[in-house]
TORFI-589595 format. One record per residue: y, z, x of N, C-alpha, C, O in turn. Coordinates in steps of 0.001 Angstrom, whole numbers, padded with zeros to 6 digits, always signed. Each point is the difference from the previous one (the first is absolute). Example, Ala and Ser with C-alpha at 12.3 -4.5 7.8 and 13.67 -1.06 7.14 Angstrom:
2
-005690+007800+013190+001190+000000-000890+001200+000000+000900-000019+000665+001036+001069-001385-001386+001190+000060+000820+001090+000730-000770+001108+000169+000509
! end
This chain:
283
+168513+121205+027643-001043-000639+000795-000923+001048+000596+000432+001110+000311-001699-001459-000150-000960+000931+000576+000190+000079+001510+000605-000883+000608-001130+001956-000007+000117+000177+001443-000720-001125+000737+000487-000465+001031-001634+000018-001537-000734-001087+000637+000828-001282+000025+000031-000704+001010+000637+000403-002113+000848-001185-000055+001138+000094+001015+000315-000975+000682+000292+002139-000589+001096+000202+000947-000483-000150+001440+000699-000565+000841-001901+001074-000563-000557-000097+001349-000245-001458+000373+000312-000422+001114-000871-000344-002047-000296-001410+000280+001278-000777+000271+000074-000747+000976+000936+000914-001828+001261-000708+000190+000660+000418+001317+000574-000831+000703-000661+002132-000372+000594+000508+001234-000658-000623+001223+000678-000417+000940-001992+000360-000963-000730-000575+001131+000331-001478+000157+000208-000489+001110-000165-000209-002231+000318-001434+000037+001380-000223+000602+000163-000821+000902+000834+001555-001403+001363-000174+000475+000150+000440+001449+000611-000701+000805-001171+001866-000472+000151+000524+001348-000646-000866+001060+000562-000197+001077-001738-000319-001378-000720-000818+000971+000638-001374+000153+000096-000520+001111+000338-000067-002217+000448-001399+000057+001487-000182+000299+000408-001102+000364+000412+002140-000503+001444-000162+000182+000357-000517+001387+000829-000901+000126-001438+001453+000909+000382-000369+001364-000859-001113+000574+000349-000577+001030-001465+000263-001674-000807-001125+000462+000578-001296-000556+000532+000001-001110-000619-001097+001844+000585-001268-000460-000888-000717-001009-000331-001172+000179-000059+001887-001256-000962-000568-000943+000472+000058-001448-000773-000298-000910+002013+000671+000683+000579+000036-001344-000495+001170-000833-001081-000051-000586+001883+001103+000540-000341+001139-000848+000092-000377-001476-000686+000590-000835+001536-001578+000507+000174-000393-001403-001290-000508-000614-000317+000325-001145-000432-001122+001900-001249-000530-000523-001005+001096-000296-000715-000051-001001+000666+001043+001879-000940+001096-000192+000432+000919-001139-000815+000428-000818+002117-000133+000784+000504+000878-001057-000153-000666-001364-000241+000676-001000+000381-002004+000958-000171-000734-001252-001399+000236-000562-000162+000234-001197-000842-000298+002061-001374+000219-000440-000225+001453-000415-000616+000271-001031+001120+000661+001843-000184+001413-000314+000698+000373-001300-000560+000717-000829+001797-001210+000651+000751+000310-001212-000698-000569-001232-000005+000622-001063-000590-001820+001213-000694-000601-001131-001211+000829-000421-000337+000078-001181-000306+000533+002161-001154+000851-000296+000397+001157-000918-000790+000455-000827+002029+000007+000992+000450+001169-000753+000987-000379-001102+000707+000854-000535-000670-002139+000207+000870-000546-001055+001466+000363+000203+000732+000229-000963-000308-000179+002236+001422+000187+000293+000641-001375+000050-000482-000880+000713+001545+000682-001447+000641-001299-000053+001509+000148+000146+000567+001077-000186+000064-002206+000528+001446-000081+000006+000663+001096+000806-000317+000193+001174+001240+000529-001801+000828+000981+000692-000819+001177+000525+000316+000527+001067-001353-000102-001776-000827+001112+000470-000645-000334+001339+000015+000810+000927-000574-001994-000836-000644-000429+001248+001024-000137+001113-000266+000372+001143+001446-000910-001475+001049-000192+000993+000491+001333+000549+000189+000146+001207+000020+000833-002097+000554+001284+000416-000988+000819+000824+000391+000611+000995-001657-000588-001386-000981+000776+000745-000212-000600+001376-000258+000720+000964+000365-002044-000870-000083-000684+001282+001208+000342+000858-000137+000249+001198+001327-000236-001809+001233+000267+000738+000032+001412+000559+000359+000201+001160-000731+000779-001976+000088+001394+000461-001045+000295+001069+000186+000913+000804-001275-001665-000780-001007+000175+001050+000586-000323+001368-000504+000462+001024+001572-001258-001013+000646-000354+001264+000552+001216+000731+000141-000027+001222+000174+001098-001955+000488+001207+000657-001073+000580+000914+000306+000512+001076-001556-000592-001504-001099+000492+000819-000257-000858+001218-000176+000512+001105+000154-001834-001311-000254-000893+001132+001176+000015+000978-000190-000167+001205+001402+000367-001723+001167+000118+000880-000114+001240+000874+000245-000064+001204-000616+001193-001802-000160+001235+000771-001064-000164+001078+000142+000525+001105-001205-001252-001427-001058-000243+000979+000541-000766+001206-000303+000340+001144+001092-001359-001399+000564-000794+001091+000976+000830+000839-000023-000070+001229+000873+000849-001886+000992+000799+000724-000669+001000+000933+000507+000263+001090-001624+000289-001499-000712+000963+000841-000770-000710+001115+000005+000450+001146-000660-001550-001482-000788-000713+001018+000904-000513+001119-000348+000102+001177+001503-000653-001539+000938-000522+001002+001166+000970+000200+001151-000416+000135-001462+001704-000119+001043+001021+000043+000885-000104+001240+001190+000308-000071-001745-000736+001202+000823-000143+001205+001017-001120-000176+001161+000146+000382-001598-001270-000961+000920-001102-000259+001040+000404-001040+001181-000324+000129-001630+001032-001156+000904+000433-001067+001051+000964+000562+001182-000097-000331-001625+001024+001181+000939+000952+000601+001011-000726+000888+001192+000308-000023-001680-001279+000809+000893-000758+000877+001020-000799-000808+001179-000054+000351-001649-000571-001444+000910-000786-000841+001005+000894-000723+001154-000384-000187-001596+001580-000222+000899+000929-000686+001116+000463+000931+001174-000010-000370-001552+000415+001584+001011+000391+000982+000871-001193+000375+001203+000133+000223-001834-001295-000160+000757-001212+000311+001023-000331-001063+001056-000562+000291-001379+000919-001548+000950-000227-001079+001285+000779+000203+001090-000506-000269-001217+001735+000743+001187+000797+000291+000777-000590+001183+001229+000051+000054-001991-000611+000890+000651-000639+001143+000825-001202-000442+001068-000266+000552-001567-000458-001552+000719-001185-000481+001366+000357-000579+000943-000788+000080-000845+001990-000666+001268+000411-000609+001126+000010+001027+001136-000372-000291-001479+000803+001490+001039+000048+001038-000079-001131+000998+000650+000036+001044-001458-001056-001369-000196-001087+000963+001286-000755+000298+000171-000522+001102+000743+000458-002079+001233-000750+000217+000953+000658+000965+000967-000620+000444-001231+001880-000114+000900+000741+000886-000545+000129+001412+000588+000686+000836-001726-001353-000562-000581+000071+001335-000455-001385+000440-000353-000844-000823+000368+000627+002120-000333-001313+000541-001441-000089+000503-000464-001082+000357-000233+002190-000327-001373-000002+000499-000911-000780-000944+000233-000016-001208-001270-000632+001746-000948-000730-000852-000696+000959-000969-000132+001194+000269-000301-001737-001380-000709+000815-000983-001347+000457+000556-000662-000731+000738+000277+001925-001097-001313+000498+000395-001079-000723-000793+000288-000739-000942-001532+000965+001339-001115-000627-000705-000018+000444-001461-000242-000819-000887+000493+002093+000625-000001+000506-001360+001118-000583-000840-000206-000324-001169+001392+000187+001756+001140-000557-000731-000242-001472-000336+000336-000461-001091-000919-000266+002038-000282-001413-000265-001060-000148-001091+000085-000900-000835-001087+001791+000847-001028-000024-001037+000617+000318-001356-000310-000653-000997+001179+001652+000963+000670+000366-001253+000832-001165-000525+000004-000275-001199+000690-000397+002085+000831-001131-000410-000858-001134-000552+000369-000645-000982-001508+000408+001613-000903-001053-000486-000534+000339-001394-000103-000878-000856-000235+002144+000630-000487+000415-001317+001100-000160-001044-000258-000435-001123+001479+000787+001497+001126-000091-000931+000257-001448-000418+000131-000284-001191-000056-000631+002156+000323-001389-000334-001164-000708-000682+000190-001037-000636-001401+001594+000766-001178-000617-000623-000114+000323-001481-000829-000583-000699+001652+001502+000215-000176+000535-001351+000791-000681-001118-000580-000249-001057+001878-000071+001223+000849-000385-001146-000504-001155-000848+000032+000096-001227-000494-001180+001829-000399-001180-000767-001143+000332-000954+000028-000374-001173-001033+001079+001686-001145+000356-000846+000407+000996-001079-000477-000085-001132+001350+001022+001470+000428+001001-000976+000786-000649-001129-000190+000340-001167+001061-001262+001506+000774-000727-001014-000926-000809-000895+000179-000040-001217-001181-000612+001832-000950-000804-000769-000793+000877-000966-000230-000388-001145-000191+001579+001605-000780+000896-000845+000835+000506-001183-000488+000073-001128+001746+000272+001398+000880+000484-001070+000294-001126-000992-000025+000213-001212+000302-001403+001726+000284-001139-000866-001206-000338-000874+000144-000345-001173-001322+000449+001758-001229-000271-000750-000143+000968-001161-000369-000397-001105+000659+001661+001355-000168+001021-001026+001084-000085-001073-000267+000232-001179+001495-000567+001593+001135+000029-000924+000143-001293-000787+000285+000024-001198-000482-001154+001871+000340-001277-000616-001184-000829-000497+000169-000871-000853-001362+001136+001379-001155-000792-000417-000565+000590-001293-000353+001180-000020+000258-001957-001053-000520+000505-001280-001432+000515+000135-000758-000447+000860+000405+001398-001730-001341+000581+000035-001086-001058-000176-001079+000101+000584+001375-001113-001392-001001-001045-000242-000325-000764+001280-001156-000335+000259+002196+000060+000543-000218-000715+001255-000680+000917+001015-000864-000443+000757+001256+001726-000739-000657+000951+000897-001487+000098-000307-000829+000069+000908+000497-000065-002200-001407+000055-000394-000744-001241+000474-001149+000083+000434+001812-001235-000518-000610-001248+000464-000213+000043+001517-001030-000448+000503+002011+000991+000215-000122+000091+001453-001131+000940+000410-000586-000156+001071+000284+001123-001919-001074+000932+000306-001343-000445-000587-000955+000776-000048+000896-002023-000395-001244-000524-000549-001031-000184+001110+000348-000070+001179-001600-000006-001563-001071-000155+000968+000144-001291+000789-000365-000055+001175+000901-000997-001819+000122-001291+000682+001046+000069+001110-000198-000560+001078+001311+001246-001341+001029+000149+001025-000507+000843+001152+000154-000367+001165-000764+001507-001495-000506+000896+001037-001080-000690+000842+000007+000096+001227-000923-000782-001889-001079-000682+000720+000546-001114+000882-000397-000138+001157+001320-000665-001717+000573-001101+000771+000755+000491+001226-000122-000573+001083+000907+001641-001257+000754+000548+001125-000932+000631+001031+000227-000113+001204-001271+000772-001683-000965+000620+000911-000645-001048+000898-000151+000213+001203-000224-001334-001783-000636-001072+000772+001018-000733+000873-000218-000191+001196+001332-000216-001808+000985-000805+000722+000598+000723+001194+000068-000557+001095+000369+001798-001300+000613+000742+001096-001052+000507+000984+000327+000326+001141-001579-000257-001569-001076+000312+000928-000188-001130+001005-000180+000243+001194+000224-001476-001684-000104-001161+000892+001198-000077+000939-000137-000393+001158+001314+000770-001661+001199+000005+000845-000132+001038+001114+000424-000245+001130-001004+001393-001439-000244+001020+001018-000937-000533+001071+000221+000230+001189-001260-000938-001597-000941-000579+000966+000718-000969+000931-000209+000032+001213+001066-000903-001782+000734-000962+000831+000896+000723+001000+000005-000337+001184+000756+001331-001653+000920+000706+000882-000742+000754+001097+000515+000167+001105-001714+000283-001413-000757+000798+000955-000573-000831+001139-000202+000511+001102-000060-001781-001360-000651-000828+001025+000943-000983+000677-000354-000570+001033+001541+000356-001583+000908-001015+000543+000889+000583+001094+000698+000992-000211-000735-001627+001390+000950+000328+001055-000275+001312+000722-000969+000702-000290+001868-000385+001257-000118+001233+000769+000457+001193-000808+000925-000099-000805-001584+001236+001025+000284+001191-000800-000020+001249+000889-000894+000837-000124+001871-000714+001012-000005+001155+000900+001318+000762+000006+000238+000811+000894+000624-001061-001884+001254+000740-000067-000246+001433-000459-000949+000275-000735+001817+000636+001179-000085+001403-000379+001336+000439-000590+000916-000804-000170-000827+002086-000136+001240+000538-000585+001203-000256+000908+001115-000175-000490-001329+000151+001798+001103-000242+000935+000622-001383-000199+001160-000220+000348-001940-000711-000913+000488-001357-000232+000627-000163-001386+000494-001077-000335-000513+002132-000462+000500-000090-001369+001512-000191-000010+000741+000792+000583-000295-001846-001246+001422-000259-000179+000381+000270-001455-000864+000095-000871+002161+000025+000624+000438+000254-001369-000335-001176-000904-000333+000196-001169+000417-001415+001691-000330-001175-000817-001477+000008-000373-000357-000355-001123-000509+000757+002059-001425+000104-000303-000240+001079-001059-000793-000192-000921+001482+001323+001060-000151+001095-000965+000428-000451-001395-000658+000316-000991+001750-001047+000922+000485-000496-001297-001022-000942-000612-000312+000109-001186-000213-001038+001986-000963-000970-000527-001288+000673-000462-000530-000331-001061+000026+001273+001854-001224+000695-000382+000236+000827-001255-000809-000019-000927+001924+000745+000902+000309+000833-001149+000245-000791-001266-000357+000439-001093+000972-001614+001238+000329-000819-001174-001240-000457-000741+000048-000226-001209-001169+000087+001926-001217-000457-000673-000509+001019-001022-000794-000338-000878+001254+001585+000997-000395+001008-000985+000496-000368-001401-000568+000430-001004+001636-001233+000952+000524-000433-001296-001029-000838-000741-000089+000059-001226-000697-000848+001977-001043-000814-000624-001034+000901-000647-000442-000249-001122+000056+001304+001842-000994+000931-000538+000542+000746-001215-000751+000330-000918+002065-000065+000913+000607+000699-001138-000009-000861-001251-000046+000517-001116+000091-001825+001302+000076-000921-001129-001364-000521-000433-000215-000279-001179-000710+000145+002131-001297-000616-000303-001135+000961+000316-000385+000117+001164-000164+000573-002154-001153+000884+000230-001175-000786+000580-000245-001147-000373-000464+001781+001281-001110-000677+000657+000365-000500+001377-000871-000364+000790+002192+000347-000495+000452-000455+001311-000435+000975+001083-000463-000416+001062+000607+001704-001323-000230+001098+000933+001226+000166+000883+000271-000835+000863+000470+001920-001084+001199+000253+000786-000337+000133+001478+000670-000581+000854-001710+001348-000562-000392+000156+001394-000521-001317+000563+000259-000335+001156-000998-000413-001986-000555-001271+000474+001062-001017+000342-000095-000666+001031+001111+000529-001875+001020-001029+000239+000882+000363+001191+000439-000886+000733-000171+002185-000529+000811+000388+001154-000789-000133+001300+000556-000383+001029-001853+000698-001076-000829-000212+001194-000114-001481+000300-000013-000403+001163-000068-000409-002206-000049-001456+000182+001259-000491+000690-000070-000790+000942+001228+001256-001410+001271-000415+000595+000096+000448+001456+000446-000760+000860-000866+001992-000587+000057+000518+001368-000923-000784+000927+000367-000301+001135-001563-000029-001618-000920-000795+000815+000543-001407+000227-000133-000553+001092+000746-000024-002125+000580-001336+000142+001130-000006+001027+000248-001014+000653+000434+002149-000515+001089+000112+000973-000509+000397+001392+000786+000131+000938-002092+000056-000814-000581+000227+001321-000312+001428+000371-000228+000282+001176+000207+000638-002133-000249+001399+000329-001491+000318+000027-000786-000518-000793+000429+001382+001729-001387+000425+000164-000479+000689-001271+000807+000570-000734-002108-000614+000467-000534+000432-001298+000363+001442-000346+000502+000260-001093-000746+000674+001999+000294+001390-000326+001503+000231-000141+000429+000829-000803+000366-001553+001575+001450+000113-000125+000471-000551-001341+000890+000563-000638-001498-001673+000218+000348-000586-001302-000324+000967-001119+000786+000160-000935-001951+000493+001025-000413+000946-001037+000895+001236+000000+000412+000463-001064-000112+000068+002231+000822+001212+000093+001400-000253-000538+000514+000802-000780+000111-001903+001183+001351-000284-000480-000009-000284-001501+000930+000379-000711-001969-001040+000237-000128-000267-001431+000019+001294-000799+000649+000088-001043-001361+000911+001537-000062+001274-000716+001320+000756+000083+000440+000595-000984+000189-000617+002144+001253+000737+000169+001115-000577-000877+000753+000756-000613-000641-002068+000547+001077-000578-000805-000290+000101-001494+000888-000206-000827-002141+000525+000487-000341+000149-001411+000432+001335-000590-000009+000171-001219+000391+000783+002080+000330+001344-000465+001104+000030-001059-000196+000626-001042+001346-001270+001256+001052+000065-001027-000424-000603-001331+000333+000542-001054-001060-001648+001083-000438-000654-001233-001006+000876-000743+000084+000149-001219-001031+000429+001952-000993+000847-000647+000633+001273-000557-000404+000487-001056+001397+000049+001767+000693+001185-000501+000704-000315-001319-000064+000779-000951+000735-001930+000908+000702-000403-001218-000992-000229-001140+000238+000423-001131-001353-001096+001434-001010-000269-001028-000628+001286-000499-000234+000160-001198-000038+000757+002113-000615+001258-000392+000906+000837-000886-000459+000576-000986+001732-000501+001322+000954+000760-000814+000167-000653-001374+000102+000684-001018-000076-002020+001011+000083-000719-001274-001202+000334-000871+000141+000232-001200-001325-000210+001808-001207+000317-000755+000009+001423-000531-000402+000245-001137+000864+000704+001965+000038+001398-000423+000962+000195-001171-000320+000688-000969+001500-001300+001068+000982+000106-001088-000533-000672-001258+000167+000513-001107-000811-001668+001285-000573-000713-001141-001085+000790-000691-000085+000001-001228-000763+000686+002017-001066+000808-000593+000563+001225-000711-000551+000448-001006+001636+000086+001523+000643+001130-000661+000523-000416-001367-000147+000728-000982+000759-001906+000930+000475-000525-001283-001162-000323-000929+000065+000251-001203-001133-000814+001774-001165-000366-000805-000665+001235-000584-000476-000020-001135+000445+001102+001919-000603+001239-000472+000787+000558-001183-000571+000498-000971+001893-000594+001078+000847+000468-001089-000227-000820-001265+000062+000514-001117-000329-001818+001326-000200-000898-001139-001453-000050-000465-000340-000762-000905-000514+001574+001525-001411+000024-000406-000806-001144+000569-000871-000534-000687+001138+000134+001940-000719-001112+000621-001436+000367+000341-000401+001160-000089-000371-002184+000484-001412+000201+000326-000146+000821+001276-000844+000894+000068+001655-001188+000939-000055+000722+001260+001189+000939+000104+001063-000265-000560-001249+001365+001280+001038+001015+000116+000450+000141+001449-000613-000551+000914+001693+001298-000725+000481+000268+001351-001038+000786+000792-000151-000216+001202-000556+001113-001851-001057+000751+000679-001088-000936+000499-000498+000160+001114+000128-001138-001935-000970-001014+000439+000507-000705+001249-000740-000204+000963+002029-000167-000999+000588-000709+001121-000006+000819+001274-000262-000540+001075+000544+001827-001169+000010+000857+001184-001406+000175+000575-000175+000073+001217-000820-000007-002093-001391+000084+000470-000372-001283+000737-000614+000038+001066+000991-001167-001647-000275-001289+000638+000691-000084+001358-000602-000453+000974+001862+000887-000903+000743-000050+001260-000659+000871+001064-000109-000405+001157-000329+001598-001546-000630+000910+000957-001307-000572+000543-000262+000061+001201-000547-000610-002086-001276-000568+000432+000207-001300+000780-000760-000296+000921+001787-000482-001288+000306-001234+000732+000451+000314+001422-000195-000802+000913+000792+001958-000734+000407+000442+001342-001216+000130+000908+000014-000478+001134-001056+001117-001627-001211+000224+000799-000671-001327+000359-000327-000251+001160+000130-000590-002175-000649-001293+000271+000912-000910+000811-000479-000852+000747+001795+001027-000889+000943-000809+000767-000074+000283+001485+000058-000923+000812-000187+002196-000444-000154+000382+001411-001225-000679+000597+000064-000571+001089-001176+000637-001806-001251-000603+000478+000146-001512+000137-000501-000600+000951+001198-000012-001921+000183-001447+000015+000828-000454+001196-000344-000983+000656+001420+001686-000372+000858-000366+001131-000767+000129+001310+000065-000883+000856-000783+001977-000708-000779+000213+001225-001029-001109+000190-000166-000515+001106-000520+000150-002176-001013-001058+000086+000635-001327+000372-000533-000735+000832+001683+000420-001450+000663-001268+000290+000427-000094+001459-000268-001002+000663+000929+002037-000161+000495-000042+001376-001153-000056+000998+000113-000634+001049-001220+001297-001375-001171-000042+000879-000623-001389+000016-000342-000518+001063+000196-000083-002232-000620-001321-000101+000834-001075+000694-000545-000882+000663+001876+000960-000820+000860-001054+000561+000043+000038+001525+000434-000968+000626-000866+002047-000031-000097+000055+001461-001227-000760+000494-000113-000320+001183-000803+000037-002109-001276-000593+000395-000247-001382-000578-000812-000754+000538+001498+000401-001629-000287-001273-000642+001242-000580-000661+001061+000624-000021-001214-001833-000520+001109-000690-000652+000112+000417-001461-000706+000899-000457+001602-001562-000267+000170+000254-001430-001031-000750-000850+000021+000106-001226-000916-000856+001860-000934-000843-000742-000820+000766-001048-000161-000511-001108-000367+001711+001400-000761+000715-001045+000837+000261-001253-000522-000040-001114+001812+000307+001291+000870+000239-001150+000269-001298-000765+000112-000005-001226-000011-001090+001974+000201-001300-000639-001207-000353-000861+000149-000412-001151-001338+000575+001710-001227-000292-000753-000086+000882-001237-000366-000463-001080+000703+001724+001245-000051+000920-001133+000971-000429-001093-000329+000064-001184+001528-000504+001580+000993-000464-000983-000525-001205-000767+000171-000085-001216-000798-000831+001907-000544-001184-000664-001073+000397-001007-000041-000526-001112-000821+001451+001504-001056+000469-000910+000590+000765-001182-000465-000141-001131+001489+000953+001396+000636+000759-001074+000669-000930-001005-000149+000167-001211+000889-001151+001725+000670-000947-000888-000996-000760-000858+000197-000157-001205-001268-000316+001833-001027-000721-000755-000672+000923-001008-000308-000407-001120+000080+001670+001533-000625+000958-000905+000854+000303-001212-000515+000159-001107+001831-000078+001313+000914+000241-001116-000052-001148-001008-000010+000219-001211-000022-001432+001730-000039-001162-000884-001298-000046-000787+000001-000262-001203-001112+000519+001893-001298-000048-000665-000188+001161-000983-000658-000146-001029+001251+001309+001366-000194+001183-000839+000954+000058-001178-000217+000761-000944+001274-001563+000995+001041+000066-001032-000560-000133-001423+000328+000825-000853-001153-001825+000574-000517-000114-001380-000893+001170-000391+000015+000439-001150-000799+000069+002111-000944+001082-000296+000730+001310-000271-000360+000747-000911+001399-000473+001719+000719+001275-000111+001150-000063-000998+000697+000991-000219-000508-002140-000373+001071-000127-000995+001379+000012+000605+000947+000476-000626-000810-001005+001863+001299-000032+000679+000815-001220-000389+001098-000190+000523-001603-000643-001427+000750-001180-000429+000239+000094-001486+000617-000891-000583
! end
C-alpha cells in the first residue's frame, strides 16, 4: 500500500474509533477506495486499534495508573477489611466489564463462517446499525436524569455497560464506543463520565483486537497478502496521533453540548452509505 493510502486509513480509524459514530462505516468506505476486501480490510482495521489504544492510555494516564495500582490492590483485597480505593474499584469495574464482550468476539471469529462474517460487514448491515444505534444514542442521551459519576459506578452497571461491547463485536456499524456510551447514559451517567468509562473499559478489547490484527498481518505477509505488518505498524502509529486529537475533541465537546451532533452525523453517514453503495460497488 502507498503511504497516502496508509495515512488516510490511519486518520479515519484514529478519529472515528473513540467518537460514537462507527469506525466500521468509515473504514468500509476507505477500504473500498483502496480495493481492500475481506480479511485484509479486517486485519488493517484491527491492528490500527493498537494506535488508538495507546492514545487513550496516554490521555487518561492518571486513571490508567490508578487502575493499574488498584489491580495490585485487588490481589490482596481478600486479606484486608478496608474498603477498596478508587483505583481498585475502577480496576474491578474494568475487569468485570470485559469477559462477555471478549467471549463474543472470540466466538464470532472462531465459529461464525466467513460467508456470514462477510454478510455482517455488508454496507446494508453497517448502514442499518449506524442509523439504528444512532437513534438509540439520542434516546439514551435525552431520557431521564443524567448526573451519576464514577463514584456511583456499581459492578452491575459495569457489567451491563461492558456487555454491550459484544453487540459491537458482532454487528459492524454499531460503534463500540457509541453503544457503551449509550448504555452509560441510559443508566444515568453524566456525558463526560460516560465517555471516559467507555474508553477505559475498551482497553482490554482493543488490545486483544490489535494483537490479533498484528499476528494476522504477520501471517498474511508470509503468505504474500496485500497488506503487510509494516503497513499495519504505520497505520497504528498514525492512528495514535489522530486518536489523541479525537479524544481531546470529544471530551471538550461533551462538556458543552449533547450527543445530538453525533446522532445527526450517524444518520447522514448511514443514509450516505446506502445511497453510495451502488455507485461505489459496495453491493
